[in-house]
mmCIF file of the N, C-alpha and C atoms, coordinates in Angstrom:
data_MODEL
# 
_entry.id   MODEL 
# 
loop_
_atom_site.group_PDB 
_atom_site.id 
_atom_site.type_symbol 
_atom_site.label_atom_id 
_atom_site.label_alt_id 
_atom_site.label_comp_id 
_atom_site.label_asym_id 
_atom_site.label_entity_id 
_atom_site.label_seq_id 
_atom_site.pdbx_PDB_ins_code 
_atom_site.Cartn_x 
_atom_site.Cartn_y 
_atom_site.Cartn_z 
_atom_site.occupancy 
_atom_site.B_iso_or_equiv 
_atom_site.pdbx_formal_charge 
_atom_site.auth_seq_id 
_atom_site.auth_comp_id 
_atom_site.auth_asym_id 
_atom_site.auth_atom_id 
_atom_site.pdbx_PDB_model_num 
ATOM 1   N N  . MET A 1 1  ? -158.394 -27.141 -75.797 1.00 0.00 ? 1  MET A N  1 
ATOM 2   C CA . MET A 1 1  ? -159.601 -26.841 -76.388 1.00 0.00 ? 1  MET A CA 1 
ATOM 3   C C  . MET A 1 1  ? -160.580 -27.679 -75.581 1.00 0.00 ? 1  MET A C  1 
ATOM 4   N N  . ASN A 1 2  ? -161.728 -27.014 -75.254 1.00 0.00 ? 2  ASN A N  1 
ATOM 5   C CA . ASN A 1 2  ? -162.643 -27.741 -74.402 1.00 0.00 ? 2  ASN A CA 1 
ATOM 6   C C  . ASN A 1 2  ? -163.757 -28.604 -75.249 1.00 0.00 ? 2  ASN A C  1 
ATOM 7   N N  . LYS A 1 3  ? -164.536 -29.285 -74.469 1.00 0.00 ? 3  LYS A N  1 
ATOM 8   C CA . LYS A 1 3  ? -165.453 -30.204 -75.216 1.00 0.00 ? 3  LYS A CA 1 
ATOM 9   C C  . LYS A 1 3  ? -166.468 -29.420 -75.965 1.00 0.00 ? 3  LYS A C  1 
ATOM 10  N N  . GLU A 1 4  ? -166.998 -28.260 -75.590 1.00 0.00 ? 4  GLU A N  1 
ATOM 11  C CA . GLU A 1 4  ? -168.073 -27.671 -76.311 1.00 0.00 ? 4  GLU A CA 1 
ATOM 12  C C  . GLU A 1 4  ? -167.447 -27.060 -77.666 1.00 0.00 ? 4  GLU A C  1 
ATOM 13  N N  . ASP A 1 5  ? -166.252 -26.672 -77.590 1.00 0.00 ? 5  ASP A N  1 
ATOM 14  C CA . ASP A 1 5  ? -165.733 -26.103 -78.994 1.00 0.00 ? 5  ASP A CA 1 
ATOM 15  C C  . ASP A 1 5  ? -165.434 -27.287 -79.874 1.00 0.00 ? 5  ASP A C  1 
ATOM 16  N N  . LEU A 1 6  ? -165.066 -28.441 -79.383 1.00 0.00 ? 6  LEU A N  1 
ATOM 17  C CA . LEU A 1 6  ? -164.935 -29.510 -80.269 1.00 0.00 ? 6  LEU A CA 1 
ATOM 18  C C  . LEU A 1 6  ? -166.284 -29.959 -80.751 1.00 0.00 ? 6  LEU A C  1 
ATOM 19  N N  . LYS A 1 7  ? -167.254 -29.910 -80.134 1.00 0.00 ? 7  LYS A N  1 
ATOM 20  C CA . LYS A 1 7  ? -168.500 -30.458 -80.651 1.00 0.00 ? 7  LYS A CA 1 
ATOM 21  C C  . LYS A 1 7  ? -169.017 -29.659 -81.889 1.00 0.00 ? 7  LYS A C  1 
ATOM 22  N N  . LYS A 1 8  ? -168.626 -28.420 -81.854 1.00 0.00 ? 8  LYS A N  1 
ATOM 23  C CA . LYS A 1 8  ? -169.093 -27.482 -82.914 1.00 0.00 ? 8  LYS A CA 1 
ATOM 24  C C  . LYS A 1 8  ? -168.320 -27.618 -84.152 1.00 0.00 ? 8  LYS A C  1 
ATOM 25  N N  . LEU A 1 9  ? -167.169 -28.243 -84.184 1.00 0.00 ? 9  LEU A N  1 
ATOM 26  C CA . LEU A 1 9  ? -166.317 -28.269 -85.409 1.00 0.00 ? 9  LEU A CA 1 
ATOM 27  C C  . LEU A 1 9  ? -166.873 -29.412 -86.234 1.00 0.00 ? 9  LEU A C  1 
ATOM 28  N N  . SER A 1 10 ? -166.441 -29.101 -87.535 1.00 0.00 ? 10 SER A N  1 
ATOM 29  C CA . SER A 1 10 ? -166.865 -30.166 -88.682 1.00 0.00 ? 10 SER A CA 1 
ATOM 30  C C  . SER A 1 10 ? -165.818 -31.262 -88.613 1.00 0.00 ? 10 SER A C  1 
ATOM 31  N N  . GLU A 1 11 ? -165.878 -32.166 -89.370 1.00 0.00 ? 11 GLU A N  1 
ATOM 32  C CA . GLU A 1 11 ? -164.927 -33.378 -89.592 1.00 0.00 ? 11 GLU A CA 1 
ATOM 33  C C  . GLU A 1 11 ? -163.547 -32.895 -89.951 1.00 0.00 ? 11 GLU A C  1 
ATOM 34  N N  . SER A 1 12 ? -163.707 -31.985 -90.982 1.00 0.00 ? 12 SER A N  1 
ATOM 35  C CA . SER A 1 12 ? -162.326 -31.472 -91.568 1.00 0.00 ? 12 SER A CA 1 
ATOM 36  C C  . SER A 1 12 ? -161.536 -30.524 -90.513 1.00 0.00 ? 12 SER A C  1 
ATOM 37  N N  . GLU A 1 13 ? -162.461 -29.747 -89.823 1.00 0.00 ? 13 GLU A N  1 
ATOM 38  C CA . GLU A 1 13 ? -161.876 -28.868 -88.767 1.00 0.00 ? 13 GLU A CA 1 
ATOM 39  C C  . GLU A 1 13 ? -161.197 -29.789 -87.701 1.00 0.00 ? 13 GLU A C  1 
ATOM 40  N N  . LEU A 1 14 ? -161.911 -30.897 -87.350 1.00 0.00 ? 14 LEU A N  1 
ATOM 41  C CA . LEU A 1 14 ? -161.490 -31.805 -86.393 1.00 0.00 ? 14 LEU A CA 1 
ATOM 42  C C  . LEU A 1 14 ? -160.165 -32.418 -86.735 1.00 0.00 ? 14 LEU A C  1 
ATOM 43  N N  . ASN A 1 15 ? -160.009 -32.830 -88.086 1.00 0.00 ? 15 ASN A N  1 
ATOM 44  C CA . ASN A 1 15 ? -158.903 -33.431 -88.606 1.00 0.00 ? 15 ASN A CA 1 
ATOM 45  C C  . ASN A 1 15 ? -157.606 -32.483 -88.449 1.00 0.00 ? 15 ASN A C  1 
ATOM 46  N N  . LYS A 1 16 ? -157.973 -31.184 -88.801 1.00 0.00 ? 16 LYS A N  1 
ATOM 47  C CA . LYS A 1 16 ? -156.951 -30.189 -88.756 1.00 0.00 ? 16 LYS A CA 1 
ATOM 48  C C  . LYS A 1 16 ? -156.417 -29.960 -87.362 1.00 0.00 ? 16 LYS A C  1 
ATOM 49  N N  . GLU A 1 17 ? -157.376 -29.983 -86.321 1.00 0.00 ? 17 GLU A N  1 
ATOM 50  C CA . GLU A 1 17 ? -157.090 -29.922 -85.001 1.00 0.00 ? 17 GLU A CA 1 
ATOM 51  C C  . GLU A 1 17 ? -156.165 -31.140 -84.487 1.00 0.00 ? 17 GLU A C  1 
ATOM 52  N N  . LEU A 1 18 ? -156.516 -32.233 -85.005 1.00 0.00 ? 18 LEU A N  1 
ATOM 53  C CA . LEU A 1 18 ? -155.936 -33.413 -84.572 1.00 0.00 ? 18 LEU A CA 1 
ATOM 54  C C  . LEU A 1 18 ? -154.461 -33.445 -85.055 1.00 0.00 ? 18 LEU A C  1 
ATOM 55  N N  . MET A 1 19 ? -154.307 -33.048 -86.327 1.00 0.00 ? 19 MET A N  1 
ATOM 56  C CA . MET A 1 19 ? -152.764 -32.876 -86.865 1.00 0.00 ? 19 MET A CA 1 
ATOM 57  C C  . MET A 1 19 ? -152.053 -31.945 -86.222 1.00 0.00 ? 19 MET A C  1 
ATOM 58  N N  . GLN A 1 20 ? -152.610 -30.736 -85.734 1.00 0.00 ? 20 GLN A N  1 
ATOM 59  C CA . GLN A 1 20 ? -151.912 -29.757 -85.061 1.00 0.00 ? 20 GLN A CA 1 
ATOM 60  C C  . GLN A 1 20 ? -151.655 -30.365 -83.678 1.00 0.00 ? 20 GLN A C  1 
ATOM 61  N N  . LEU A 1 21 ? -152.432 -31.038 -82.905 1.00 0.00 ? 21 LEU A N  1 
ATOM 62  C CA . LEU A 1 21 ? -152.201 -31.439 -81.679 1.00 0.00 ? 21 LEU A CA 1 
ATOM 63  C C  . LEU A 1 21 ? -151.053 -32.574 -81.804 1.00 0.00 ? 21 LEU A C  1 
ATOM 64  N N  . LYS A 1 22 ? -151.061 -33.385 -82.821 1.00 0.00 ? 22 LYS A N  1 
ATOM 65  C CA . LYS A 1 22 ? -150.022 -34.471 -82.917 1.00 0.00 ? 22 LYS A CA 1 
ATOM 66  C C  . LYS A 1 22 ? -148.703 -33.745 -83.255 1.00 0.00 ? 22 LYS A C  1 
ATOM 67  N N  . LYS A 1 23 ? -148.743 -32.660 -83.950 1.00 0.00 ? 23 LYS A N  1 
ATOM 68  C CA . LYS A 1 23 ? -147.525 -31.962 -84.226 1.00 0.00 ? 23 LYS A CA 1 
ATOM 69  C C  . LYS A 1 23 ? -146.829 -31.256 -82.889 1.00 0.00 ? 23 LYS A C  1 
ATOM 70  N N  . GLU A 1 24 ? -147.797 -30.802 -82.088 1.00 0.00 ? 24 GLU A N  1 
ATOM 71  C CA . GLU A 1 24 ? -147.414 -30.143 -80.673 1.00 0.00 ? 24 GLU A CA 1 
ATOM 72  C C  . GLU A 1 24 ? -146.738 -31.350 -79.946 1.00 0.00 ? 24 GLU A C  1 
ATOM 73  N N  . LEU A 1 25 ? -147.388 -32.456 -79.925 1.00 0.00 ? 25 LEU A N  1 
ATOM 74  C CA . LEU A 1 25 ? -146.893 -33.581 -79.110 1.00 0.00 ? 25 LEU A CA 1 
ATOM 75  C C  . LEU A 1 25 ? -145.488 -33.827 -79.554 1.00 0.00 ? 25 LEU A C  1 
ATOM 76  N N  . PHE A 1 26 ? -145.330 -33.983 -80.911 1.00 0.00 ? 26 PHE A N  1 
ATOM 77  C CA . PHE A 1 26 ? -144.012 -34.371 -81.469 1.00 0.00 ? 26 PHE A CA 1 
ATOM 78  C C  . PHE A 1 26 ? -142.967 -33.307 -81.011 1.00 0.00 ? 26 PHE A C  1 
ATOM 79  N N  . ASP A 1 27 ? -143.261 -31.994 -81.272 1.00 0.00 ? 27 ASP A N  1 
ATOM 80  C CA . ASP A 1 27 ? -142.421 -30.974 -80.810 1.00 0.00 ? 27 ASP A CA 1 
ATOM 81  C C  . ASP A 1 27 ? -142.023 -31.021 -79.403 1.00 0.00 ? 27 ASP A C  1 
ATOM 82  N N  . LEU A 1 28 ? -143.070 -31.379 -78.523 1.00 0.00 ? 28 LEU A N  1 
ATOM 83  C CA . LEU A 1 28 ? -142.858 -31.417 -77.162 1.00 0.00 ? 28 LEU A CA 1 
ATOM 84  C C  . LEU A 1 28 ? -141.756 -32.554 -76.816 1.00 0.00 ? 28 LEU A C  1 
ATOM 85  N N  . LYS A 1 29 ? -142.027 -33.680 -77.477 1.00 0.00 ? 29 LYS A N  1 
ATOM 86  C CA . LYS A 1 29 ? -141.148 -34.919 -77.328 1.00 0.00 ? 29 LYS A CA 1 
ATOM 87  C C  . LYS A 1 29 ? -139.629 -34.404 -77.782 1.00 0.00 ? 29 LYS A C  1 
ATOM 88  N N  . PHE A 1 30 ? -139.567 -33.867 -78.809 1.00 0.00 ? 30 PHE A N  1 
ATOM 89  C CA . PHE A 1 30 ? -138.304 -33.405 -79.276 1.00 0.00 ? 30 PHE A CA 1 
ATOM 90  C C  . PHE A 1 30 ? -137.623 -32.335 -78.314 1.00 0.00 ? 30 PHE A C  1 
ATOM 91  N N  . GLY A 1 31 ? -138.531 -31.449 -77.820 1.00 0.00 ? 31 GLY A N  1 
ATOM 92  C CA . GLY A 1 31 ? -137.930 -30.454 -76.935 1.00 0.00 ? 31 GLY A CA 1 
ATOM 93  C C  . GLY A 1 31 ? -137.435 -31.088 -75.407 1.00 0.00 ? 31 GLY A C  1 
ATOM 94  N N  . LEU A 1 32 ? -138.065 -32.201 -75.074 1.00 0.00 ? 32 LEU A N  1 
ATOM 95  C CA . LEU A 1 32 ? -137.696 -33.016 -73.891 1.00 0.00 ? 32 LEU A CA 1 
ATOM 96  C C  . LEU A 1 32 ? -136.366 -33.469 -74.112 1.00 0.00 ? 32 LEU A C  1 
ATOM 97  N N  . GLU A 1 33 ? -136.215 -34.112 -75.339 1.00 0.00 ? 33 GLU A N  1 
ATOM 98  C CA . GLU A 1 33 ? -134.743 -34.645 -75.546 1.00 0.00 ? 33 GLU A CA 1 
ATOM 99  C C  . GLU A 1 33 ? -133.624 -33.589 -75.431 1.00 0.00 ? 33 GLU A C  1 
ATOM 100 N N  . ASN A 1 34 ? -134.055 -32.336 -75.846 1.00 0.00 ? 34 ASN A N  1 
ATOM 101 C CA . ASN A 1 34 ? -133.092 -31.247 -75.829 1.00 0.00 ? 34 ASN A CA 1 
ATOM 102 C C  . ASN A 1 34 ? -133.059 -30.510 -74.532 1.00 0.00 ? 34 ASN A C  1 
ATOM 103 N N  . GLY A 1 35 ? -133.779 -30.866 -73.697 1.00 0.00 ? 35 GLY A N  1 
ATOM 104 C CA . GLY A 1 35 ? -133.881 -30.243 -72.323 1.00 0.00 ? 35 GLY A CA 1 
ATOM 105 C C  . GLY A 1 35 ? -134.582 -29.035 -72.212 1.00 0.00 ? 35 GLY A C  1 
ATOM 106 N N  . GLU A 1 36 ? -135.469 -28.633 -73.308 1.00 0.00 ? 36 GLU A N  1 
ATOM 107 C CA . GLU A 1 36 ? -136.117 -27.449 -73.361 1.00 0.00 ? 36 GLU A CA 1 
ATOM 108 C C  . GLU A 1 36 ? -137.513 -27.370 -72.569 1.00 0.00 ? 36 GLU A C  1 
ATOM 109 N N  . VAL A 1 37 ? -137.991 -28.573 -72.129 1.00 0.00 ? 37 VAL A N  1 
ATOM 110 C CA . VAL A 1 37 ? -139.311 -28.633 -71.607 1.00 0.00 ? 37 VAL A CA 1 
ATOM 111 C C  . VAL A 1 37 ? -139.230 -28.514 -70.191 1.00 0.00 ? 37 VAL A C  1 
ATOM 112 N N  . LYS A 1 38 ? -139.942 -27.641 -69.600 1.00 0.00 ? 38 LYS A N  1 
ATOM 113 C CA . LYS A 1 38 ? -139.921 -27.570 -68.021 1.00 0.00 ? 38 LYS A CA 1 
ATOM 114 C C  . LYS A 1 38 ? -141.269 -28.182 -67.504 1.00 0.00 ? 38 LYS A C  1 
ATOM 115 N N  . ASP A 1 39 ? -142.363 -28.042 -68.122 1.00 0.00 ? 39 ASP A N  1 
ATOM 116 C CA . ASP A 1 39 ? -143.591 -28.466 -67.656 1.00 0.00 ? 39 ASP A CA 1 
ATOM 117 C C  . ASP A 1 39 ? -144.006 -29.780 -68.298 1.00 0.00 ? 39 ASP A C  1 
ATOM 118 N N  . LEU A 1 40 ? -143.728 -30.955 -67.510 1.00 0.00 ? 40 LEU A N  1 
ATOM 119 C CA . LEU A 1 40 ? -144.127 -32.124 -68.109 1.00 0.00 ? 40 LEU A CA 1 
ATOM 120 C C  . LEU A 1 40 ? -145.553 -32.474 -68.165 1.00 0.00 ? 40 LEU A C  1 
ATOM 121 N N  . SER A 1 41 ? -146.309 -31.709 -67.492 1.00 0.00 ? 41 SER A N  1 
ATOM 122 C CA . SER A 1 41 ? -147.692 -31.933 -67.516 1.00 0.00 ? 41 SER A CA 1 
ATOM 123 C C  . SER A 1 41 ? -148.457 -31.622 -68.809 1.00 0.00 ? 41 SER A C  1 
ATOM 124 N N  . GLN A 1 42 ? -147.703 -30.956 -69.680 1.00 0.00 ? 42 GLN A N  1 
ATOM 125 C CA . GLN A 1 42 ? -148.164 -30.666 -71.051 1.00 0.00 ? 42 GLN A CA 1 
ATOM 126 C C  . GLN A 1 42 ? -148.521 -31.996 -71.829 1.00 0.00 ? 42 GLN A C  1 
ATOM 127 N N  . PHE A 1 43 ? -147.725 -32.909 -71.538 1.00 0.00 ? 43 PHE A N  1 
ATOM 128 C CA . PHE A 1 43 ? -147.858 -34.215 -72.340 1.00 0.00 ? 43 PHE A CA 1 
ATOM 129 C C  . PHE A 1 43 ? -149.255 -34.829 -72.201 1.00 0.00 ? 43 PHE A C  1 
ATOM 130 N N  . GLY A 1 44 ? -149.658 -34.810 -70.891 1.00 0.00 ? 44 GLY A N  1 
ATOM 131 C CA . GLY A 1 44 ? -150.936 -35.400 -70.493 1.00 0.00 ? 44 GLY A CA 1 
ATOM 132 C C  . GLY A 1 44 ? -152.055 -34.477 -71.060 1.00 0.00 ? 44 GLY A C  1 
ATOM 133 N N  . LYS A 1 45 ? -151.953 -33.206 -71.109 1.00 0.00 ? 45 LYS A N  1 
ATOM 134 C CA . LYS A 1 45 ? -153.024 -32.303 -71.605 1.00 0.00 ? 45 LYS A CA 1 
ATOM 135 C C  . LYS A 1 45 ? -153.170 -32.539 -73.156 1.00 0.00 ? 45 LYS A C  1 
ATOM 136 N N  . ILE A 1 46 ? -151.940 -32.660 -73.769 1.00 0.00 ? 46 ILE A N  1 
ATOM 137 C CA . ILE A 1 46 ? -152.072 -32.806 -75.212 1.00 0.00 ? 46 ILE A CA 1 
ATOM 138 C C  . ILE A 1 46 ? -152.635 -34.156 -75.616 1.00 0.00 ? 46 ILE A C  1 
ATOM 139 N N  . ARG A 1 47 ? -152.343 -35.196 -74.774 1.00 0.00 ? 47 ARG A N  1 
ATOM 140 C CA . ARG A 1 47 ? -152.786 -36.540 -75.206 1.00 0.00 ? 47 ARG A CA 1 
ATOM 141 C C  . ARG A 1 47 ? -154.279 -36.607 -74.882 1.00 0.00 ? 47 ARG A C  1 
ATOM 142 N N  . LYS A 1 48 ? -154.847 -35.933 -73.830 1.00 0.00 ? 48 LYS A N  1 
ATOM 143 C CA . LYS A 1 48 ? -156.274 -35.800 -73.595 1.00 0.00 ? 48 LYS A CA 1 
ATOM 144 C C  . LYS A 1 48 ? -157.040 -35.157 -74.715 1.00 0.00 ? 48 LYS A C  1 
ATOM 145 N N  . ASP A 1 49 ? -156.519 -33.992 -75.282 1.00 0.00 ? 49 ASP A N  1 
ATOM 146 C CA . ASP A 1 49 ? -156.959 -33.317 -76.270 1.00 0.00 ? 49 ASP A CA 1 
ATOM 147 C C  . ASP A 1 49 ? -157.120 -34.292 -77.616 1.00 0.00 ? 49 ASP A C  1 
ATOM 148 N N  . ILE A 1 50 ? -156.021 -34.968 -77.851 1.00 0.00 ? 50 ILE A N  1 
ATOM 149 C CA . ILE A 1 50 ? -155.983 -35.730 -79.007 1.00 0.00 ? 50 ILE A CA 1 
ATOM 150 C C  . ILE A 1 50 ? -157.088 -36.915 -78.939 1.00 0.00 ? 50 ILE A C  1 
ATOM 151 N N  . ALA A 1 51 ? -157.244 -37.379 -77.699 1.00 0.00 ? 51 ALA A N  1 
ATOM 152 C CA . ALA A 1 51 ? -158.378 -38.386 -77.365 1.00 0.00 ? 51 ALA A CA 1 
ATOM 153 C C  . ALA A 1 51 ? -159.704 -37.730 -77.547 1.00 0.00 ? 51 ALA A C  1 
ATOM 154 N N  . ARG A 1 52 ? -159.883 -36.517 -77.121 1.00 0.00 ? 52 ARG A N  1 
ATOM 155 C CA . ARG A 1 52 ? -161.171 -35.847 -77.324 1.00 0.00 ? 52 ARG A CA 1 
ATOM 156 C C  . ARG A 1 52 ? -161.462 -35.739 -78.786 1.00 0.00 ? 52 ARG A C  1 
ATOM 157 N N  . CYS A 1 53 ? -160.536 -35.275 -79.567 1.00 0.00 ? 53 CYS A N  1 
ATOM 158 C CA . CYS A 1 53 ? -160.651 -35.102 -80.964 1.00 0.00 ? 53 CYS A CA 1 
ATOM 159 C C  . CYS A 1 53 ? -160.984 -36.477 -81.795 1.00 0.00 ? 53 CYS A C  1 
ATOM 160 N N  . LEU A 1 54 ? -160.317 -37.388 -81.257 1.00 0.00 ? 54 LEU A N  1 
ATOM 161 C CA . LEU A 1 54 ? -160.648 -38.708 -81.977 1.00 0.00 ? 54 LEU A CA 1 
ATOM 162 C C  . LEU A 1 54 ? -162.003 -39.311 -81.666 1.00 0.00 ? 54 LEU A C  1 
ATOM 163 N N  . THR A 1 55 ? -162.416 -38.953 -80.448 1.00 0.00 ? 55 THR A N  1 
ATOM 164 C CA . THR A 1 55 ? -163.847 -39.444 -80.012 1.00 0.00 ? 55 THR A CA 1 
ATOM 165 C C  . THR A 1 55 ? -164.848 -38.613 -80.776 1.00 0.00 ? 55 THR A C  1 
ATOM 166 N N  . PHE A 1 56 ? -164.747 -37.349 -80.878 1.00 0.00 ? 56 PHE A N  1 
ATOM 167 C CA . PHE A 1 56 ? -165.681 -36.639 -81.790 1.00 0.00 ? 56 PHE A CA 1 
ATOM 168 C C  . PHE A 1 56 ? -165.700 -37.009 -83.162 1.00 0.00 ? 56 PHE A C  1 
ATOM 169 N N  . LEU A 1 57 ? -164.465 -37.252 -83.730 1.00 0.00 ? 57 LEU A N  1 
ATOM 170 C CA . LEU A 1 57 ? -164.365 -37.625 -85.129 1.00 0.00 ? 57 LEU A CA 1 
ATOM 171 C C  . LEU A 1 57 ? -165.222 -38.871 -85.251 1.00 0.00 ? 57 LEU A C  1 
ATOM 172 N N  . LYS A 1 58 ? -165.058 -39.934 -84.468 1.00 0.00 ? 58 LYS A N  1 
ATOM 173 C CA . LYS A 1 58 ? -165.789 -41.252 -84.541 1.00 0.00 ? 58 LYS A CA 1 
ATOM 174 C C  . LYS A 1 58 ? -167.201 -40.962 -84.461 1.00 0.00 ? 58 LYS A C  1 
ATOM 175 N N  . GLN A 1 59 ? -167.644 -40.108 -83.448 1.00 0.00 ? 59 GLN A N  1 
ATOM 176 C CA . GLN A 1 59 ? -169.066 -39.729 -83.243 1.00 0.00 ? 59 GLN A CA 1 
ATOM 177 C C  . GLN A 1 59 ? -169.660 -39.197 -84.671 1.00 0.00 ? 59 GLN A C  1 
ATOM 178 N N  . LYS A 1 60 ? -168.935 -38.281 -85.263 1.00 0.00 ? 60 LYS A N  1 
ATOM 179 C CA . LYS A 1 60 ? -169.406 -37.566 -86.515 1.00 0.00 ? 60 LYS A CA 1 
ATOM 180 C C  . LYS A 1 60 ? -169.480 -38.620 -87.576 1.00 0.00 ? 60 LYS A C  1 
ATOM 181 N N  . GLN A 1 61 ? -168.590 -39.519 -87.594 1.00 0.00 ? 61 GLN A N  1 
ATOM 182 C CA . GLN A 1 61 ? -168.490 -40.467 -88.685 1.00 0.00 ? 61 GLN A CA 1 
ATOM 183 C C  . GLN A 1 61 ? -169.623 -41.525 -88.634 1.00 0.00 ? 61 GLN A C  1 
ATOM 184 N N  . ALA A 1 62 ? -170.119 -41.802 -87.378 1.00 0.00 ? 62 ALA A N  1 
ATOM 185 C CA . ALA A 1 62 ? -171.180 -42.807 -87.252 1.00 0.00 ? 62 ALA A CA 1 
ATOM 186 C C  . ALA A 1 62 ? -172.600 -42.320 -87.524 1.00 0.00 ? 62 ALA A C  1 
# 
């Protein structure tokens, strides 16, 4: 998800997106252990999206 889309979301929507991203990261880690993951760059992309969500959540709370 890009920056402009995240800016438009409310706090509850950002929390939902954050939970979804954390679940994706967990599933990706689990898939890595089972040998199902081929593209390791997905880890970095998901981590960056999580950081963006957290940043916008803190901005909305302030």
